[in-house]
C-alpha positions in Angstrom: -60.0 32.4 -84.9 -56.4 31.6 -85.7 -54.0 34.5 -85.4 -53.6 34.8 -89.5 -57.3 35.2 -89.9 -58.6 38.8 -89.6 -62.2 39.1 -89.1 -64.2 41.8 -91.5 -65.8 45.0 -89.9 -69.4 43.2 -90.7 -68.4 40.4 -88.4 -66.6 42.8 -86.0 -70.0 44.8 -86.0 -71.6 41.3 -84.2 -68.9 39.9 -82.7 -66.7 42.5 -80.7 -67.4 43.8 -77.1 -69.3 40.6 -76.4 -69.1 39.0 -72.5 -66.2 36.4 -71.8 -67.1 33.1 -73.0 -67.8 31.4 -69.7 -70.6 28.5 -69.2 -74.0 29.9 -68.1 -72.9 33.6 -68.7 -75.3 35.7 -71.2 -74.2 36.4 -74.6 -75.0 39.8 -74.5 -73.9 42.3 -71.8 -76.5 43.4 -69.0 -77.2 47.4 -68.3 -76.0 48.2 -65.2 -78.1 50.7 -63.4 -76.1 52.2 -60.8 -74.4 55.6 -60.3 -72.0 54.6 -57.8 -70.3 51.6 -56.8 -68.4 50.3 -53.1 -65.2 51.9 -52.7 -63.4 51.7 -49.2 -61.8 55.0 -49.7 -58.9 54.0 -51.5 -57.7 56.1 -54.8 -59.4 53.9 -57.6 -56.8 52.3 -59.3 -59.2 50.8 -62.6 -62.1 49.6 -61.1 -65.3 51.3 -61.3 -66.4 53.9 -58.4 -68.5 56.6 -60.0 -70.5 56.3 -63.3 -69.5 59.8 -64.5 -66.0 58.3 -64.5 -66.8 55.3 -66.3 -69.3 52.6 -66.3 -69.5 49.2 -67.6 -72.5 49.2 -69.9 -70.6 51.6 -71.8 -67.6 49.3 -72.3 -69.0 46.8 -74.9 -70.2 49.9 -77.3 -66.8 52.0 -76.9 -64.8 48.4 -77.6 -66.8 47.4 -80.7 -66.4 51.2 -82.1 -62.9 51.3 -81.4 -62.1 47.8 -83.1 -64.6 49.0 -85.9 -62.5 52.2 -86.6 -59.3 50.3 -86.3 -58.5 52.1 -83.3 -55.4 51.3 -80.8 -57.9 52.3 -77.7 -62.0 51.8 -77.4 -63.8 54.6 -78.5 -64.9 57.5 -76.1 -68.7 57.1 -75.7 -70.2 60.7 -75.1 -73.9 62.0 -74.6 -74.7 63.2 -78.3 -72.3 63.9 -81.1 -71.9 67.5 -80.4 -70.4 66.7 -77.1 -67.7 64.5 -79.0 -67.4 67.3 -81.5 -66.6 70.1 -78.6 -64.2 67.5 -77.2 -62.6 67.0 -79.9 -62.5 70.6 -81.0 -61.3 71.6 -76.8 -57.7 70.0 -78.3 -57.2 73.3 -80.2 -55.3 75.7 -77.9 -56.8 79.3 -77.1 -55.6 82.0 -79.9 -55.2 78.8 -82.4 -56.7 78.3 -85.8 -59.2 76.0 -87.1 -59.9 75.0 -90.8 -63.4 73.8 -91.5 -65.6 73.0 -94.6 -68.0 75.5 -95.6 -70.4 72.6 -96.0 -70.0 71.1 -92.4 -72.9 69.9 -90.4 -74.2 73.6 -89.4 -74.0 73.4 -85.7 -70.2 72.2 -85.7 -69.4 76.0 -87.9 -71.6 77.3 -85.1 -69.5 75.7 -82.1 -66.5 76.6 -84.2 -67.5 80.3 -84.2 -68.3 80.2 -80.4 -64.8 79.1 -80.0 -63.4 82.1 -81.4 -65.6 84.2 -79.3 -64.7 82.5 -76.1 -61.1 81.2 -76.9 -59.6 83.6 -79.6 -59.6 81.2 -82.0 -59.6 81.9 -85.9 -62.0 80.2 -88.0 -61.4 79.8 -92.0 -64.1 77.9 -94.1 -63.0 76.0 -97.2 -64.1 74.2 -100.0 -62.9 71.1 -98.6 -63.3 69.4 -102.3 -60.8 71.8 -103.4 -57.3 70.3 -102.0 -55.2 73.6 -103.2 -57.6 75.9 -101.7 -57.6 73.7 -97.8 -53.3 73.4 -98.3 -53.2 77.0 -98.4 -55.8 77.7 -95.5 -54.0 74.8 -93.4 -50.3 76.7 -94.3 -52.5 80.2 -93.4 -51.0 83.8 -94.2 -50.4 84.9 -90.6 -50.1 81.2 -89.0 -50.6 77.8 -89.9 -53.6 76.0 -88.7 -54.1 74.3 -85.2 -56.5 72.0 -86.3 -58.4 70.8 -89.8 -62.0 69.3 -89.1 -62.6 67.1 -92.4 -66.1 65.8 -93.3 -66.0 63.6 -96.4 -68.7 63.2 -97.8 -69.9 66.8 -96.2 -73.3 67.6 -94.6 -75.3 68.6 -97.0 -73.4 68.9 -100.2 -71.7 65.2 -100.3 -68.3 66.7 -101.2 -65.6 64.5 -100.9 -61.9 65.1 -99.5 -58.5 63.9 -100.7 -58.0 62.7 -97.5 -54.5 61.3 -97.5 -53.4 64.8 -99.2 -54.8 67.1 -96.7 -53.4 64.5 -93.2 -50.1 65.0 -94.6 -50.1 68.6 -95.6 -52.0 69.4 -92.4 -49.4 67.4 -90.0 -46.4 69.0 -91.9 -47.5 72.1 -90.3 -48.2 70.4 -86.9 -51.8 70.8 -87.2 -54.0 68.0 -85.5 -56.9 66.3 -88.3 -60.2 65.6 -87.1 -62.5 63.7 -89.0 -66.5 63.5 -88.7 -67.2 59.9 -89.8 -70.9 59.7 -89.1 -71.8 59.7 -93.0 -69.6 57.3 -94.0 -69.6 55.1 -91.0 -66.6 53.1 -89.8 -67.5 50.4 -93.0 -67.2 53.0 -95.5 -64.0 54.4 -94.2 -61.7 54.6 -91.3 -59.8 57.9 -91.2 -57.3 56.9 -88.8 -55.9 54.5 -91.1 -55.2 57.4 -93.2 -53.4 59.0 -90.1 -56.1 61.2 -88.9 -55.8 62.1 -85.0 -59.3 61.9 -83.8 -62.7 60.9 -85.5 -66.1 61.8 -84.2 -69.4 60.3 -84.6 -72.7 61.4 -84.0 -73.8 57.6 -82.9 -77.4 59.0 -82.9 -77.1 58.3 -86.9 -76.3 55.2 -88.4 -74.4 53.4 -85.5 -77.4 52.9 -83.4 -79.6 53.4 -86.4 -82.8 53.5 -85.3 -83.7 57.1 -84.5 -84.2 56.6 -80.6 -80.8 57.5 -79.0 -78.9 60.2 -78.9 -75.4 59.6 -78.2 -71.9 60.7 -79.7 -68.1 59.5 -79.8 -64.4 60.0 -80.3 -61.2 58.0 -81.1 -58.0 58.7 -81.0 -55.1 56.0 -81.8 -52.4 58.6 -79.7 -52.6 57.7 -76.0 -52.2 61.7 -74.7 -55.4 62.6 -77.1 -57.3 59.4 -76.1 -56.8 60.4 -72.1 -57.8 64.0 -72.8 -60.9 63.2 -74.7 -61.7 61.0 -71.7 -61.0 63.5 -68.9 -63.2 66.3 -71.0 -65.8 63.7 -70.9 -65.7 63.5 -67.2 -64.9 67.2 -66.4 -67.8 68.1 -68.6 -70.4 65.8 -67.6 -71.0 64.7 -71.3 -71.6 61.4 -70.4 -73.9 58.7 -71.9 -76.8 57.1 -70.0 -76.3 53.4 -69.3 -80.0 52.4 -71.4 -78.9 54.7 -74.3 -75.5 52.9 -74.7 -77.1 49.5 -74.6 -79.7 50.8 -77.5 -76.4 52.0 -79.5 -74.7 48.5 -79.1 -77.7 46.5 -80.4 -78.0 48.8 -83.3 -74.4 48.6 -84.3 -75.1 44.7 -84.1 -76.7 45.0 -87.1 -74.8 48.0 -89.0 -73.1 45.8 -92.1 -76.8 44.8 -93.1 -78.2 48.2 -92.6 -75.8 50.1 -94.3 -75.6 47.2 -97.2 -79.1 47.5 -97.8 -79.7 51.5 -97.5 -76.4 52.0 -99.9 -77.9 49.9 -102.5 -81.1 51.5 -102.3 -79.3 55.3 -102.5 -76.9 54.3 -105.7 -80.2 53.0 -107.4 -82.5 55.8 -106.6 -79.6 58.7 -107.2 -79.8 56.6 -111.0 -83.1 56.8 -111.5 -83.5 60.4 -109.9 -80.5 61.5 -112.5 -83.4 60.7 -114.8 -86.5 62.0 -113.8 -88.1 65.3 -115.5 -88.8 66.9 -112.6 -85.4 66.6 -111.1 -83.2 70.0 -111.8 -79.8 68.0 -109.8 -78.7 65.0 -108.1 -75.5 64.2 -105.8 -74.4 61.1 -104.6 -71.0 60.1 -105.0 -72.0 56.7 -106.7 -73.0 58.4 -110.1 -70.0 58.4 -112.6 -70.7 62.0 -113.3 -70.7 63.3 -109.4 -67.5 65.6 -108.8 -66.8 63.2 -105.7 -67.3 59.5 -107.7 -63.5 59.3 -108.3 -62.2 60.2 -104.9 -65.0 58.1 -102.7 -64.0 55.0 -105.4 -60.6 55.6 -104.7 -60.8 56.2 -100.7 -64.2 54.6 -99.4 -65.8 51.4 -99.2 -69.4 52.5 -100.7 -70.9 55.8 -101.4 -72.8 56.3 -98.4 -77.0 56.3 -98.2 -77.5 60.2 -98.5 -79.0 61.8 -101.3 -78.7 65.5 -102.8 -81.9 66.6 -104.9 -83.1 69.8 -106.5 -86.3 70.0 -107.4 -87.2 71.7 -111.2 -89.2 74.7 -109.5 -87.0 76.0 -106.5 -88.1 76.2 -103.0 -91.8 76.5 -103.7 -91.4 72.5 -105.6 -89.0 71.4 -103.0 -91.3 72.2 -99.8 -94.2 70.5 -102.0 -92.5 67.2 -103.0 -91.8 67.1 -99.1 -95.5 67.6 -98.5 -96.3 65.4 -100.6 -94.4 62.1 -99.8 -96.3 59.5 -98.1 -93.9 56.8 -97.2 -90.8 59.2 -96.5 -90.4 60.8 -93.0 -89.9 64.9 -93.1 -87.9 64.7 -90.5 -84.1 66.3 -89.6 -81.3 63.8 -88.4 -80.6 60.9 -90.4 -79.1 57.2 -90.9 -82.2 55.5 -89.1 -83.8 52.3 -90.5 -86.3 54.6 -92.2 -86.1 57.2 -95.1 -86.6 60.7 -94.5 -85.5 63.8 -95.8 -85.6 67.5 -95.0 -85.0 70.8 -97.0 -81.6 72.0 -95.2 -81.8 76.0 -95.6 -85.5 76.5 -93.5 -82.1 76.1 -91.0 -80.6 79.7 -90.0 -77.3 78.3 -89.3 -77.2 76.4 -92.5 -74.5 77.6 -94.7 -75.5 80.4 -97.4 -74.0 78.7 -100.1 -75.8 75.7 -99.8 -79.1 75.8 -102.3 -82.3 77.1 -101.0 -84.3 74.3 -102.8 -81.8 71.6 -101.6 -83.3 68.2 -100.3 -81.0 66.2 -98.2 -82.4 62.5 -98.3 -81.7 59.8 -95.7 -82.1 56.4 -97.7 -83.1 53.7 -95.5 -84.1 49.9 -96.0 -87.7 50.4 -97.1 -87.7 48.0 -100.3 -86.7 50.4 -102.9 -89.4 50.2 -105.4 -91.8 51.4 -102.8 -89.5 54.7 -101.7 -89.2 55.2 -105.7 -92.9 55.2 -106.1 -93.4 57.3 -103.4 -90.7 59.8 -104.8 -91.7 59.7 -108.4 -95.3 60.5 -107.4 -94.4 63.3 -105.3 -92.2 65.0 -107.9 -94.9 64.6 -110.5 -97.7 66.0 -108.3 -95.7 69.7 -108.0 -96.7 70.2 -111.7 -92.9 69.9 -112.5 -93.3 67.0 -114.8 
């Protein structure tokens, strides 16, 4: 391509990480199933020597995600999203202070609390949408934050952070900023472009996109942080299997078309749900009256594919809706081609400030009329309409 022509993210999802254009070579990288490599006793100087330290099957996905996030380095692929979160939080020094959204992935909060027990790290939970509250927590009363952890939109409440402001304030006190970009995907926002230091993904979700692998990834522009993430993976053994890495690469090739369809479906479903007589509340940043709408419209390229739904009738109605659905899949996780939902507060680790009747909907790529017909009949069947 001409030097002045920058490829779009949709094109990079398909084109990045391909093998060299040499006559007779395959257009897709192969899976290499080997735990070790020929090594003649010399200290390795960049070549592969043992699969825990690196394998060519990881690299195409790592390169592709690095390009999509606009990173100076390839991504670092991990065995799970939690492994990438643990790697990012390993950057917090013993006795440090971490500020985390009160509504974040519940295992992220549980891991931060575990760090507090093991490493003397203090944890402050904040409403990430309340910029003043977050800034006050980052500045601290006794000591400033060592790391600000951001989810935007949050899981499962879909709050949207004013990311540029929070990054500036955190850096002013010397704190690192880590952002979980799983919900938005790099097609929805690129946190590194706002100055975020570390980005993590549950590759299991939208990037792989087919609910058939468990993987994670982390990215950093700073060379030292990047090398620390790579070293953590090697030392802790949190490595991806080659087959999973290959499946994730195949999944990310269709990321743009999947996200486009699922976001359009989510926006239309949210609009209809907001008018449904059996719905007490619905959350989606596409809705003009949603608290996160202005920020999402200003900072993101799209509103995402997750909807928060609270039916009339409380917990009993929420459970009844899940049971009555025929097309939507009752399942945890999210980001697959199939539409799924779950009541989040059934998990003991979920934040006590998440409403007990909240249903988190992960909207897939099915025909929107089929998804709506199933939701409508389930809502009406509980007797609230």
